[in-house]
C-alpha positions as CSV (number, residue, x, y, z in Angstrom):
1,M,25.4,-2.9,6.7
2,K,22.7,-1.1,8.5
3,I,19.5,0.2,6.8
4,L,16.8,2.3,8.4
5,A,13.7,2.1,6.2
6,I,10.9,4.7,6.5
7,Y,7.4,4.7,5.1
8,P,5.8,8.1,5.6
9,A,2.1,8.0,4.6
10,H,-1.0,6.0,5.7
11,N,0.1,3.2,8.1
12,A,3.4,5.0,8.6
13,N,6.2,2.9,10.0
14,V,10.0,2.3,10.2
15,G,12.1,-0.8,10.0
16,V,15.7,-1.7,10.9
17,F,17.6,-4.1,8.7
18,I,21.2,-5.3,9.5
19,D,23.4,-7.4,7.2
20,G,20.4,-8.8,5.3
21,K,18.2,-9.5,8.3
22,C,15.0,-7.7,9.3
23,E,15.5,-6.8,13.0
24,C,12.2,-5.0,13.7
25,I,9.4,-2.9,12.2
26,Y,7.5,-0.4,14.3
27,H,4.2,1.2,13.3
28,E,3.6,4.8,14.2
29,E,0.0,4.0,15.2
30,K,1.3,2.0,18.2
31,F,2.8,5.2,19.6
32,S,0.3,7.8,18.5
33,N,-2.8,5.6,19.2
34,K,-4.2,6.7,15.9
35,K,-5.4,3.8,13.7
36,H,-3.6,3.7,10.3
37,H,-1.6,6.8,11.3
38,L,-1.1,9.1,8.3
39,G,2.1,11.1,8.0
40,W,5.7,11.0,9.3
41,P,6.6,8.3,11.9
42,H,8.0,10.8,14.5
43,R,7.4,8.7,17.5
44,A,8.6,5.4,16.0
45,L,11.8,7.1,14.9
46,K,12.3,8.6,18.4
47,Y,11.8,5.2,20.0
48,L,14.4,3.6,17.7
49,S,16.8,6.4,18.4
50,G,16.8,5.2,22.0
51,I,18.0,1.7,20.8
52,Y,20.2,2.6,17.9
53,N,22.4,5.5,16.9
54,L,20.5,6.4,13.7
55,N,23.4,8.6,12.6
56,E,25.5,5.4,12.2
57,F,23.2,3.7,9.7
58,D,24.7,3.3,6.2
59,Y,21.5,4.1,4.3
60,I,18.1,5.6,5.0
61,T,15.4,4.4,2.5
62,I,12.1,6.1,2.0
63,T,9.3,4.5,0.0
64,S,8.3,6.2,-3.2
65,E,10.2,8.6,-5.4
66,Q,7.2,11.0,-5.3
67,Q,6.3,12.4,-1.9
68,F,3.3,14.4,-0.6
69,Y,3.5,14.5,3.2
70,Y,5.6,16.8,5.3
71,P,7.2,15.6,8.5
72,D,5.1,17.9,10.5
73,D,2.5,16.6,13.0
74,R,0.5,19.8,12.8
75,Y,0.2,19.4,9.0
76,I,-1.3,15.9,9.4
77,D,-3.3,16.1,12.6
78,D,-4.9,19.4,11.9
79,V,-5.6,18.9,8.2
80,I,-9.4,18.7,8.7
81,K,-9.3,21.9,10.7
82,E,-7.3,23.6,8.0
83,Q,-9.8,22.5,5.4
84,N,-12.6,24.2,7.4
85,T,-10.8,27.6,7.4
86,Y,-11.5,30.1,4.7
87,K,-8.2,29.4,2.9
88,G,-8.8,25.7,3.2
89,R,-12.3,25.8,1.8
90,L,-11.1,28.1,-1.1
91,L,-8.3,25.7,-2.0
92,E,-10.7,22.7,-1.9
93,W,-13.2,24.5,-4.0
94,A,-10.5,25.4,-6.6
95,K,-9.3,21.8,-6.7
96,N,-12.8,20.4,-7.2
97,I,-13.5,22.9,-10.0
98,Y,-10.3,21.9,-11.7
99,Y,-11.1,18.2,-11.4
100,L,-14.6,18.8,-12.7
101,L,-13.4,20.7,-15.7
102,W,-10.9,17.9,-16.4
103,Y,-13.9,15.4,-16.2
104,V,-16.3,17.5,-18.3
105,L,-13.9,18.7,-21.0
106,G,-12.0,15.4,-21.4
107,N,-8.4,14.3,-20.8
108,Y,-6.8,17.3,-22.5
109,K,-3.0,17.4,-22.2
110,I,-3.1,20.8,-20.5
111,F,-4.8,19.3,-17.4
112,S,-2.3,16.5,-17.0
113,D,0.6,18.8,-17.7
114,V,-0.4,21.2,-14.9
115,F,-0.9,18.3,-12.5
116,K,2.4,16.7,-13.4
117,Y,4.2,20.1,-13.0
118,Y,2.8,20.6,-9.5
119,L,3.6,17.0,-8.5
120,H,7.1,16.9,-9.8
121,N,8.3,20.5,-9.4
122,I,6.5,21.7,-6.3
123,A,5.0,19.0,-4.0
124,T,7.7,16.3,-4.2
125,P,10.8,18.6,-4.0
126,N,9.3,20.5,-1.0
127,A,8.3,17.3,0.8
128,K,11.7,15.7,0.3
129,K,13.5,18.9,1.5
130,Q,11.4,18.9,4.7
131,M,12.1,15.2,5.3
132,E,15.8,15.6,4.8
133,L,16.0,18.6,7.0
134,T,14.1,16.8,9.7
135,L,16.3,13.8,9.6
136,E,19.4,15.9,9.8
137,K,18.1,18.2,12.5
138,E,16.8,15.5,14.8
139,Y,19.2,12.6,14.2
140,G,22.2,14.1,12.4
141,I,21.5,12.1,9.2
142,K,23.0,13.6,6.1
143,K,20.9,13.6,3.0
144,E,23.6,11.8,1.0
145,K,22.5,8.6,2.9
146,I,18.9,8.9,1.9
147,K,17.5,6.8,-1.0
148,Y,14.0,7.1,-2.4
149,I,12.9,3.7,-3.7
150,E,10.4,3.3,-6.5
151,H,7.0,2.4,-5.1
152,H,6.1,-0.8,-7.1
153,L,9.6,-2.2,-7.1
154,A,9.5,-1.9,-3.3
155,H,6.2,-3.9,-3.3
156,A,7.7,-6.6,-5.5
157,L,10.9,-6.9,-3.5
158,T,8.9,-7.1,-0.3
159,T,7.5,-10.5,-1.3
160,H,10.8,-11.6,-2.7
161,Y,12.6,-10.8,0.6
162,F,9.8,-12.0,2.9
163,Y,9.8,-15.6,1.5
164,G,13.3,-15.7,0.3
165,L,12.1,-16.5,-3.2
166,G,15.6,-15.9,-4.7
167,Q,16.7,-19.1,-3.1
168,L,14.2,-21.1,-5.1
169,K,16.2,-20.6,-8.3
170,K,13.0,-20.3,-10.3
171,D,11.7,-17.7,-12.7
172,I,8.8,-15.8,-11.0
173,L,6.2,-13.3,-12.0
174,Y,5.9,-10.4,-9.6
175,I,2.6,-8.6,-9.9
176,T,1.9,-5.4,-7.9
177,M,-1.5,-3.7,-7.7
178,D,-2.7,-0.9,-5.4
179,G,-4.4,2.5,-5.6
180,L,-1.4,4.4,-6.9
181,G,2.3,4.9,-6.4
182,D,4.8,6.8,-8.4
183,N,2.4,7.3,-11.3
184,Y,1.2,3.7,-11.6
185,F,-1.2,1.3,-9.9
186,S,0.2,-1.9,-11.2
187,R,3.4,-3.4,-12.5
188,I,4.6,-6.8,-13.7
189,Y,8.2,-7.9,-13.2
190,H,9.8,-11.0,-14.6
191,Y,12.4,-12.3,-12.1
192,H,15.2,-14.0,-14.0
193,S,16.6,-16.5,-11.6
194,N,19.7,-17.3,-13.7
195,E,20.7,-13.6,-13.7
196,D,19.1,-12.7,-10.4
197,N,17.5,-9.6,-11.8
198,F,14.0,-8.1,-12.2
199,E,12.7,-7.1,-15.7
200,M,9.7,-4.8,-15.7
201,I,7.5,-6.0,-18.6
202,A,4.3,-4.0,-18.1
203,Q,2.7,-1.2,-16.1
204,S,-0.7,0.4,-15.8
205,P,-1.1,4.1,-14.9
206,F,-3.1,5.3,-11.8
207,S,-5.5,7.0,-14.2
208,A,-7.0,3.5,-14.8
209,S,-6.6,2.1,-11.3
210,L,-8.8,-0.8,-10.1
211,G,-7.5,-0.1,-6.6
212,L,-8.8,3.5,-6.7
213,L,-12.1,2.3,-8.2
214,Y,-12.6,0.1,-5.2
215,T,-11.5,2.8,-2.8
216,E,-13.8,5.4,-4.3
217,I,-16.8,3.1,-4.2
218,T,-16.0,2.6,-0.5
219,R,-16.2,6.4,-0.2
220,F,-19.3,6.6,-2.3
221,L,-21.1,4.1,0.1
222,G,-20.3,6.5,3.0
223,M,-17.4,4.5,4.5
224,K,-13.8,5.4,5.1
225,P,-11.5,4.9,2.1
226,N,-8.2,3.1,2.8
227,E,-9.8,1.5,5.8
228,H,-13.3,0.1,5.2
229,E,-12.8,-1.7,1.9
230,Y,-13.2,-4.9,3.8
231,K,-16.8,-3.9,4.6
232,V,-17.5,-3.6,0.9
233,M,-16.0,-7.0,0.4
234,G,-18.2,-8.4,3.2
235,L,-21.4,-6.7,1.9
236,A,-20.9,-8.4,-1.5
237,A,-21.6,-11.8,0.1
238,Y,-25.2,-10.8,0.9
239,V,-26.2,-10.8,-2.8
240,N,-26.6,-14.4,-3.9
241,N,-27.9,-13.9,-7.4
242,C,-26.0,-12.0,-10.1
243,K,-29.3,-10.8,-11.6
244,Y,-29.4,-8.1,-9.0
245,Y,-26.0,-6.5,-9.9
246,N,-25.3,-7.6,-13.5
247,H,-26.4,-4.2,-14.8
248,I,-23.9,-2.4,-12.6
249,Y,-21.2,-4.9,-13.6
250,R,-21.9,-4.2,-17.3
251,M,-21.7,-0.4,-16.7
252,L,-18.2,-0.8,-15.1
253,E,-17.1,-2.9,-18.1
254,K,-17.9,0.0,-20.4
255,Y,-15.4,2.2,-18.5
256,F,-12.5,-0.2,-17.5
257,W,-10.9,-2.9,-19.5
258,L,-7.6,-4.8,-20.0
259,D,-5.6,-4.4,-23.1
260,K,-4.2,-7.9,-23.5
261,N,-1.6,-7.0,-26.1
262,T,0.1,-4.5,-23.8
263,L,-0.9,-6.0,-20.5
264,T,-2.2,-2.6,-19.5
265,F,-5.4,-1.5,-17.9
266,K,-7.3,1.2,-19.6
267,S,-10.1,3.5,-18.5
268,K,-12.5,6.1,-20.1
269,V,-12.2,8.2,-17.0
270,N,-9.3,9.2,-14.9
271,T,-9.7,7.2,-11.7
272,F,-7.6,9.7,-9.7
273,I,-9.3,12.8,-10.9
274,S,-12.9,12.1,-12.0
275,I,-14.0,8.7,-10.8
276,Q,-16.3,10.4,-8.1
277,Y,-18.3,12.1,-10.9
278,L,-18.7,8.9,-12.8
279,L,-19.9,7.0,-9.7
280,R,-22.5,9.7,-9.0
281,K,-23.7,9.3,-12.6
282,I,-24.1,5.5,-12.7
283,L,-24.7,4.4,-9.1
284,V,-27.1,6.9,-7.5
285,G,-30.2,5.0,-6.6
286,E,-28.6,1.6,-6.6
287,R,-28.7,-0.6,-3.5
288,F,-25.5,-0.6,-1.4
289,D,-25.2,-4.5,-1.4
290,N,-25.7,-4.7,-5.2
291,I,-23.0,-2.1,-5.7
292,S,-20.6,-4.0,-3.4
293,A,-21.3,-7.3,-5.1
294,A,-20.8,-5.7,-8.6
295,V,-17.4,-4.1,-7.8
296,Q,-16.2,-7.2,-5.9
297,K,-17.0,-9.5,-8.9
298,F,-15.6,-7.0,-11.3
299,I,-12.3,-6.8,-9.4
300,E,-12.1,-10.5,-9.1
301,D,-12.7,-11.1,-12.8
302,K,-10.3,-8.4,-14.1
303,V,-7.4,-9.3,-11.8
304,I,-7.8,-13.0,-12.6
305,E,-7.9,-12.2,-16.3
306,Y,-4.8,-10.1,-15.9
307,I,-2.9,-12.9,-14.1
308,K,-4.0,-15.5,-16.6
309,T,-3.0,-13.4,-19.6
310,V,0.5,-12.7,-18.1
311,I,1.0,-16.4,-17.5
312,D,-0.1,-17.3,-21.0
313,K,2.3,-14.7,-22.5
314,T,5.3,-15.6,-20.4
315,G,4.8,-19.3,-19.6
316,I,5.8,-18.6,-16.0
317,K,3.4,-20.2,-13.5
318,N,5.0,-19.2,-10.2
319,V,3.5,-15.9,-9.1
320,A,4.2,-13.5,-6.3
321,L,1.6,-10.8,-5.5
322,S,1.8,-7.6,-3.4
323,G,0.1,-4.2,-3.1
324,G,-3.1,-3.1,-1.4
325,V,-5.5,-4.8,-4.0
326,F,-4.2,-8.1,-2.7
327,M,-5.5,-7.4,0.8
328,N,-8.9,-8.5,-0.6
329,V,-9.0,-12.1,0.8
330,K,-11.9,-13.2,-1.4
331,L,-10.0,-12.2,-4.5
332,N,-6.9,-14.1,-3.1
333,K,-9.0,-17.2,-2.6
334,K,-10.1,-17.1,-6.2
335,I,-6.5,-16.6,-7.3
336,S,-5.2,-19.5,-5.2
337,E,-7.7,-21.8,-7.0
338,M,-6.5,-20.9,-10.5
339,E,-5.5,-23.9,-12.5
340,D,-3.0,-21.8,-14.5
341,I,-0.9,-21.2,-11.3
342,E,1.7,-23.7,-10.1
343,K,2.6,-21.7,-6.9
344,V,1.4,-18.4,-5.6
345,Y,3.0,-16.2,-2.9
346,F,0.9,-13.5,-1.2
347,Q,2.7,-10.9,0.9
348,P,0.8,-11.4,4.2
349,S,0.6,-7.6,4.9
350,S,0.5,-6.4,1.3
351,G,-0.4,-2.7,2.0
352,D,2.2,0.0,1.7
353,D,3.4,-0.4,5.3
354,S,5.3,-3.6,4.3
355,S,7.2,-1.7,1.6
356,V,10.0,-0.9,4.0
357,I,11.0,-4.6,3.6
358,G,11.3,-4.1,-0.2
359,C,13.2,-0.9,0.2
360,A,15.8,-2.5,2.3
361,A,16.0,-5.5,-0.1
362,K,16.9,-3.2,-3.0
363,I,19.8,-1.7,-1.1
364,F,21.1,-5.1,0.1
365,R,20.9,-6.5,-3.4
366,E,22.8,-3.6,-4.8
367,N,25.5,-4.3,-2.3
368,N,25.6,-8.0,-2.8
369,I,24.4,-8.8,0.7
370,E,22.4,-12.0,1.0
371,L,18.7,-11.6,2.0
372,I,17.8,-13.6,5.1
373,P,14.1,-14.5,4.6
374,V,11.8,-12.6,7.0
375,K,9.0,-15.2,7.2
376,T,7.3,-13.7,10.3
377,M,4.8,-11.0,11.0
378,Y,5.9,-10.6,14.6
379,L,8.4,-7.8,14.1
380,G,7.1,-5.1,16.5
381,H,6.8,-4.7,20.2
382,S,7.0,-7.8,22.4
383,Y,6.7,-8.3,26.1
384,S,7.9,-11.2,28.3
385,N,5.6,-12.8,30.9
386,S,7.7,-11.2,33.7
387,E,7.2,-7.7,32.1
388,V,3.4,-8.3,31.9
389,G,3.4,-9.6,35.4
390,D,5.3,-6.6,36.8
391,F,2.8,-4.2,35.1
392,L,-0.2,-6.0,36.5
393,E,1.1,-6.1,40.0
394,R,0.7,-2.3,40.1
395,Y,-3.0,-2.9,40.1
396,E,-3.3,-5.8,42.6
397,D,-5.3,-3.6,45.0
398,K,-7.8,-2.8,42.3
399,Y,-8.2,-6.0,40.4
400,C,-8.2,-9.7,41.0
401,I,-5.4,-11.2,39.0
402,D,-5.1,-14.9,38.1
403,Y,-2.2,-16.5,36.1
404,F,-2.8,-19.4,33.7
405,E,-0.1,-21.6,32.0
406,N,-2.6,-22.4,29.2
407,S,-5.0,-19.8,27.9
408,N,-7.5,-22.6,27.2
409,D,-7.9,-23.0,31.0
410,L,-9.9,-19.8,30.9
411,Y,-12.8,-21.6,29.4
412,E,-13.0,-24.6,31.7
């Protein structure tokens, strides 16, 4: 069985999976030369079409049941220019007014109903239609082959597939946490090893997302969201006394908390719609390093509390973690030191780009095809020594080229 898995958003990529084995994963940024490429992976797909006949694949999977991005380079590449047009500024103004009203007036049902209607009845159907038309027009792929895989299940199955955890014959807790995906930012699955199935036991909505909180604080500090969160994490280390950020920490506690009975995160503000207004209210005038330290400590404490509570309720001490929140290595270090955990498995690249692995896993499992553990991050382009040599020889008249058997010889 052949599966082509596509992830069409930030860090867009495609993967090829054949008979339970991951053959390759190519990121669009390697072809477009745009870091964390946002949008449809046109170039990666075209490259693969030169190796495989994409029309012959049994299934095409696409991460997430909800879709926002059209497979149109102009739509993605010129989005900033479009925002600067009269129409773009008008739409942005209208959206901000709508979000502000939602924040000021409270979480009335009318606001969420309008948002859900747009998402489910306009944005997603239109995006899916464009994706399906593009795949059929360019590669002859019929829409009947296309499967949209739920976002957080894809995250969970990514770790399952990567390490081959099904072979352990142990019950495992799969916890996913990111900004948002298919209405939620976190889910907990209980993997029943004797039945080889996943039971979803809790989920938290994106309106109370710790991932979005961290991302929006990154934006508030003047850095790029979905890219510079590691800088916030790094800045946190420059504050060595909690007295400088405790007041910020306590303010965050007033707005975000964990309901231990339902294993669900709650929030007084909608982290997708109105978090920006809250941050302006409580953080203006605070030092950037104190803000960073407070949010880092807050995320660490809440996620560890979450994991500990789940373990206490289920008695399962083997834990697998995936999703963008677990790209925070300082948080991961704290988790790895938890006495409650017997064994923890982190997806090495836990952002959405690895979700193609989980999407393929779902289809293989449905068709009773054994998953061959991935266990490597080296799934993209590779070049032999002879290929590199042939390329360098073109520039022999311009550069002095030396060859070393051992790279350590460079420093002798």
